[in-house]
N, C-alpha and C positions, 0 to 999 in steps of 0.2 A: 314817721318812718318813710324814707325814700324808697322808690321802687327797686333801685339797685340793692339797697340794704335788705329789703324784704326777700328778694330772690337769693341773695347770698346766705341768709339765714335758713331758707328752705333747702338750699343745696347742702348746707352743713348738716341738716337733719338727715338728708339722704346718705351722706358719708357716714354719719353716726349709726344709721341703721345697718349699713354694710359692715361696719366694724364690729358689730355684735356677733358676726359669723366667724367661723373658723378662719384664721388669718392666712394670707397667701403663701407664707413660708411653710404652711402645713398642707399644701396641695395634696388632694387625694388622687391616686392613680385610677380614675374612673372618668368615663365620658358620657355614659347614658343619662345621668340627671341633667346635664347641660343640653344634650340632644332632646330630651323630653320637653324641657323648657322652651327651646327654640321652636319645636314642632307646634306646641300649643299657641305660640305667638305668630305662627304662619311663616316660620323660617326666614326672618329678616335678613340673615346672612347670605341668602341666595338672590337678593335683589340687585347686588352690584358685583363687579368682578373683584378678584382678590389676589394680592401678592403676599405670600406668607413667609415670614422671616424667623429663623431660629439660629441658635449658636450659643456659645458660652460668653464670648466677649465681642463687643462691636455691633450687636444686633440693633440696639436703639439708634446709634448713629447711622447705620446702614438703612434702617427704616426711614429715618428723617431725610437722608440723601435721596432715596427712591421717591418719597412723597414730593420732595421739592422739584425733582425733575419732571414728574408727572404733572404737577401744578403748572409748571412753565409751559407745558403743552396745551394748557387751557382746560384740562380735565378738573372736575370738581372732586376733591380728594378727601378721604378719611384717613386718619392715622391713629392707630392703637398702639400705645407703648406702656411699659411698666418698668419699675415703679415711678411715681411722680416725685418731683423734688420739693415743691412747695405746696401745690394744691391739686386735689384729685382730678379736676377738670383737664389738667395737662395731658392726661392719659388718652383723652378722647378729643382729637383735634379735627376740625373741619376747615379745609382750605388753609391749613397751617396754623390756625388759631384755636386755642382751647375752647371746647364747647361752652356756650353761655350757661350761667346758672339756671336761667329760665328753661332752656332746652333740656338740660340735665334733669331738672325736676319733672318736666312734662313726660319725658321718657320713663322715668321711675314710676310715676303715677300710672302709666299704661301697663307696666310689667309687674308691679308689686302684687296685685291680686293673683296673678298666674304663678308668681314665685311662691305664694302661700299654698296654692294647690299642689305644687310639686313637693314642697316641704312636707305636706300632709301625706302624700303618697309615699315619700321616702320613710316617714315615720312608721307607716303601716307595714312597710317592707323590712323594717328593722334596721334601716340605714340612717346615718346622720343627715341633717338638713343641708341644703345647698351652701357651699362655702362662699367666702368673700369673693374669690376670683371667679368662681362659676357664675355668680350673679353679675359681677362686673363685666365679664365678657359679653354676656347676653344684653346687659344694659348698653354696652357699646354698640353691639349689632343693631339695637333698636334706635339709638341716636343717629347712626349713619343711615339707616333706612328712612328715618324721618327727614333727614337733611334735604333731599337724598343725595348721596354721593355717586359718582361714576365708578370709582375704584377705591378700595380700602387696602392700605398697606398695614398688614396685621402682624404685630410682633408676638411671638409665643411668650407665655408667662414663664413656664418651666418645661424643659424637655421638648415634647412634640406629640408623640403618639397618643397620649391620654390627656394632654393639655386641653383645657376647655375651648381654646381657640380652634382646635382641630375638628370641630363640627362644621367648620367652613372649609370649602374646597378651593385651594389656590390654583390659579392659572400658572403661576410661577412659584416654585419653592426655592427659597434663598437660604444658604447656609453660611453664616459668619463663622469665624474660627471656633473649633470645638476643642475644649480642654477639660481638665478635671475640676468639677464644681458640683455642688448639690449631690454629692456622692451617696448620701443617705437615701435619696429619692431616685436618682437616675442610673446608678451603677458604679462599680468600683474601678472600671477600666475605661479608657477612651473608646474602645470598641463598643462596650455596653452603652455608654452615653450616646455615641453616634447612632446606634441602632434605635434607641428611643427617639432621638431627634429626627431620624429618617422617616418617622411616621407621618410627617406632613406632606410627603411626596404622594400625589394623587394621580390616578390614571389620566393620561393625556397631558400632564403638566410638563413644563420645562424646568429643569433644575440648573441652578448656577451655584457654585461653591467657592468660597475663599480658599486660600492655601490651608491644607489640613495635614495633621499627622497621617502617616501612611495607613495606619489601621482604621482611622476614621474615613479616609478617602475610599478605601476598599469597600466599606459598608455602604457608603452613599452611592458609589458607582453601581454596586450590585442591586440596590433597591431601585435606582433609576432605570437600570436595564430592564427590570420587570414591568415597569408601568409608564415611564415618561417618554416623551418624544425626543428629548435632547438633554445631554449633560455637558455643561461647560465648567471648567475649573480654572482657578487662578494659576498663572504660569503657563499652562498649556493653551488656553483659549483667550485669556485676557490678562493684563498686568499693568502695573505702574512702570512706565519707561523711565521717568525722571521725576525727582522731587527736590526742589531747592528751597530750604527754609528761609523765611524772611521775618521781619518784625511782626507782621500781622498774620502770619500763617505760613503758606508755602505756595510755590508755583509748580504745577504738576503737568505731566504729559502721560497719556494713557493709551494703551492698545486695547481695544475691546473686540467683541464678537464680530462687529460689522465695520470696523474702521478705527482710525486713530484720532485722538483729540489732543491738541498740543497747546502748551503755554497757557494753562488755565490758572486763574487766581482762586486759591482755596483758602478762605480766611479762618482756618482751624489748624492747630498744631499737631504734630506727630505723624510719622510715616504711616502708622497704622490707619490714620484717618484717610490718607491718600489711597490705601488699599481698600478701605471701606467704600470710598467714592468709586473706585474701579469696579467693585462688586455691584454697586448700585447702578452704574451705567449699563453693565452687562444685563442686570435684571430688567431694566427698562427696555433695552433693545429686545430682549426675549419677549417681554410682555406686548410691546407695540408691533413688532415685526418678526417674531419668531427667531430673533438673533441674526436676521439677514438685512435689516434696514438700519442704516446709520441715522443717528439723531443729528439734527441741524446744529452746527457749531454755536450759533447765537443762543440756542436753547440751553445748551450745556454751560456756556459761559455765564449766562444770567443766573441759572440755578446755582451753580457753584459759588459765584460771587456773593450770593445772598444767603448762603448756608450757615447755620449755626447748630451747635450741639451742646446745650447747657450742661455744665458739670463734667465735661470731658476736656481736660487740659484747657479749661476756660480761664482766661486772664481777666480778673475783675478789678485789678488796679495795677498801675505802672509805678506808682510812688507810695509805698514800696511795691515791687513786683509781687503780686499775689495770685497764685494759681490754684484753681479748684479742679481736682480730678477724682472721679468716682471709682477709681481702681479699688477692688475689694477681694481679689483673689491673686494667686501667684502669676498667672498669665498677664493680668492687668498691671501688676506691679512691675513686671519686666518691661512692658511697653512704656510705662511711666518713666522708669530709669533711663531707657534709651532716649526718650523725648527730652528729658532734662539736659542731656548732653547735646543731642543733635539740634534741638530747636531753641534751647534757652542758654546755650553756652556754658553749661555746668556751673550755675551760680552756687554760692554758699547757701544751703537750704536749711531753714528752720521749719520743721514739719509739725503740723497739728494733726493728730491721728486719733480716730476712734474706729473700732472694729467690732463687728457683730459676733455673737458667741458661736454661731455655726460655721465660722470661717477659720482657716488655718492661720491664726494670728502670728505664730512664731515664724512660719515661712515667709509671710508677707513682710514682717519686720526685717528678717534676714536679707531679703532681696533689696529693700530700699536702704539698708544701713550704709553701704559704701558711698551713697550720694547725699546723705543727710548729715549735717553737722550737729544739729541739736534737735531733740524730739520733745514735743509737748503732748502729753497724753491727756485726752479729754474723753467725754462721754456724750454721744449723740442722744437725741430725744427718743430713740427707739427703745422699746422695752427689751429688745434682744441685744442691746449693746453690752459688751463686756464692761464691768464696772471699772472706773478710772484707776482705782487703787490696784485692782487685780491685773489690769493690762500694764500698768506701770512696773509691777514686779517682773513681768515677762520682758518688758522693754529694757529694764536694767540688765537682765541676763544677756541681751543681744547688743546693747549700745554701751553699757557701763553706766554707773550711777552719775558720773559727772556730765553726761550728755542728755540726761532725762529729767524733765520737770513734769509736774502734774497740776492741771487746772480742770476740774470736773465740768465747769461751765464753758461751752464753746466760745462764748463772747469773751470771757476772761482769758481763755487760751489764746485767742487771736491777739488780745492786748499784750499778753506775755510774749508772744512771738515777735511783735513789733519792737518790744523793748530789747529783745536779744539780737536784733539785726545790727551789724557793724556799720557805723556811719561811713559813708563813702565807699564801702565795699560793694562788689557785684553780688547782691544777696537777694533771696526770695523767700516768701512765705508759701508753703505748700500745705493745702488742706486735702487730706486723702484718707483712705481706709474703709470708708463705707459711703453708700449713696445717701443714707440718712444724715450723716454729718455734713456732706456737701449741701443737702437741702436745707439744713439748719442754718448754715452760713449764708446761703443765698437769700434766705428769708431775712436774716439780719442785715444784709447788704441792701435789700429792698426797703427796709424800714429806714435805714440811714439815708437812702436816696430820697425817700418821701419827706423826711425831716429837713433835708437840705433844699428841697424844691421851693 
C-alpha cells in the first residue's frame, strides 16, 4: 500500500466517524458544547485572526474571494466552507488547497479523546452528543492552528448566533444576501433570519453587508450600532460600477470603501458573482486597513484573474455547453435564470435536476421553468434527496408531461440530456437543484478526466 493510499484510507475513517453523528442539516441551536470542546483544546480558534462570513446565498463564493485576496497579500490563509462537493477535505483549505489527508488525520487524533470527554459530559447532563458540524468546526480550528495560518476566512454553517463557528470572534463580520431558507431552524421571516445571522457581529468588529431586503438591513444596522466600529453596505459604501460578460466570465469595475478598481478580469459568470467580489474587496479593505486603505491594483487583478468557485455557474464543457450551478433555493434560482440570459445568451436548456426534501421544490421549478426547454429529473446520492419518481410528479405539474423525463441515476440523466440536445442549435445542459447533485456530477467528470489522461 502506498503512503498516499494509506492516508486516504485513514482520512475516510475520520469522515466515517463524523458521519455517525447527528447530520449537519439537523444542527442544534446551542453553542456551549462547542465552546466546551474548544476550551479543553486550548481555544485554537483564538490563535489567528478571523473574517466571519454568513448569509443565505453567495457566502461560499464570497469566502473564496476574500481568501484569495488575502493570499495575494502574502498571508497564510485558512478557509472553512460547507458543504463539500466531492471530498470532505475541501471544507478545510490552507493557502487555497484542501488540507492533506495526513494533516486531517493528525488533527483528528489530537481532538478525538477530548471529543469523547465532552460527549460523556453531555450524556451526564441529559443532552445529545456533539453533532457532525460541532465536531467538524472544532476539527477545522485545530487544523488551522496546526498549520498555522495568519487569518481564517470562516463561513457559517447555518444561521450565525448559535452556529458552532460562532465560538470564534471575527475582526470583520461579512453578510452575503439574506433570504428565506432553513426556515424550520432560522425563523419564518427575513427579519427573524437576519436577527439570527447578526449574532456573528462581535464587539469592536467591522461589518460589511451585501445588498439586503429592508427588514434585514435594519436588523444588521441596529446590531452593528450596538457593538461594531463601522458598518458598510452595498450601494451606499461600495458597489459594482460595471460588469461586461464575456466568454470566460466578465470584466468588472468596482467602487469600494477606499477607492475604485477598474477593468478587472473575473473568470466566473453571473452578475451576482461580481457583487460577491465587491463585498469581498470591502471585507479585505476593512480587515487590512479599517476600510480606509486601498488595496494595490496588481493584488486585486492577480487575485481576481485566478479566482474560481466550483459548482457556481461552472462551465465544465463547451461541447456541449454544460453548466453546473448549485442553486437550491428560490433566490439562487432567480440568480441562475438571470445569468442564463445575461451571461450565456439564453441557450435552449435541457436541465438535469435533483432537489432535497427540505427545500421548496415547487417554487424552484416554477422559477426556472420559463428558461428550461426540457427537464430530466434525477436523484442525487444524498439520503435527503426527493425520490426521482416523486419529484417527477411535481415537475409534470409545472412543466407538463411532454417536457419531463426521469433518469434516477445522475450519470444516465446526463447521457439523456446529451441525446435531447438539438444538433446545431445554441443549446446547453444545466445541472442544478442541489449542491449534492453538483458534487455527484463533478465526481463523474473527475473520473472521466482521469480515464482520459
